[in-house]
N, C-alpha and C positions, 0 to 999 in steps of 0.2 A: 266220853261223857255219857252218863245215863240220862236219857230224856224221859223215860217212863218204864214201868214194869208191867208186864201183862202175863196172865196165866189163863189157860183154858183147859177144862176137863170135859170129857165126853165119854159116853158109852160107845164102844166100838159097835155094839149091836144096833145102835141108832143109824150109824153110817151104813151098815149092812142092809137094814130095812130100806133105806133111801136108795141104795144101789140096786137092790132087788126090784124095787118098784119103778124107778126112773132110769136106771142104767146110764147110757152114754149122755142122755139129756142132762142129768145132774152133773156128771163128770165135766162136760163141756162148759157148763156155766160157772163151775167153781175152780177147776184146775186148768193149767196151761197144757198145751199139747205135749210138751216135754214131760210134764208130771204124769200125764195119763199114760204115755208110752212107757216111761220108766217104771211106774208102779204097777201097771197091768201085768207085767211079766213075772211078778212074784206070786208064789203060792199063797202067801199071807197078804194079798193085795188089799183086802179090806182094812187090815191093820195099817198098812202103808198110807192109804188114803185118809184114814182117821188121824194119823200123826200129822200129815200134811195139813189137813183141815184145821186141827187144833193149833198148829203153829201159826197159821194165817190169822186165826181169831185172836190169839195171844198178842201177835204183833200189832194189830190195829187197836187193841186195848192199850198197849204201851204207847202207841202213837197218839192216842186220845181222840181219834176220829170215829172209830167203829167203821162199819161199812156204809158210810155216807160221805157227804162232802166230796163226791167224785172218786171215792176209793172203792175199787172192786176186788173180788177174790183173785182175779187174773192179774192184778197189778203186783202180786206177790207170788214168787215161785220158790218153793223149798228145794234145795239142791244139796249135794254132798261132795266134799273133797274126796280125793283118792283114799284118804285115811278113814273115810266114813263120817268125818265131822260135818254136821249140818250147817248150812248157811242160807240166808235169804237173798234172792235177787229181787230188786225193786224196780218198778217202772219209773219213768221220768216224773210222772205226776206225784208219786209218793216221795221221790227224792226232793221235789220242790216243797212238799209239805214239811219234810224234815228240816229244810233250810229255813222255813218260816219259824219253826219251833226253836231252832238253835241259831242264835245270832251271836257270833263270837264277841266277847267283850261285855256282854250283858248277862248279869246274874239274875236268874228268875226264881 
C-alpha cells in the first residue's frame, strides 16, 4: 500500500559545502554511525552522502511529517542489499507513525 509519495532534489555541491565547513559535526547530526562508516570509504563520498540525505528528505515528505513531530534524520538509515538495491531502515518511532497512518480496514 502506498501511503505517500516523496521526492527530493538537491545540488551535490550544497552537501560538499556543508561537509567542508562542518565536517563530522554535520555528519553526526544527520547520518547514523553505520551510514558515516559505509559512505566515508568511497572516493565519491560526497555523492553518497547527498544520495542518503535526499532519500531521508523524500521519505519524510512521503510520511507527511517532515523532520518534526519527533522525527529526526537518524531515525532513518539508508542501506543496500547485496544486490545494491537500496532500502530504508526505520526507527521504532517512525514505525509507530506509519502504524497511525495505516489502519487496516480503513480507506482514507
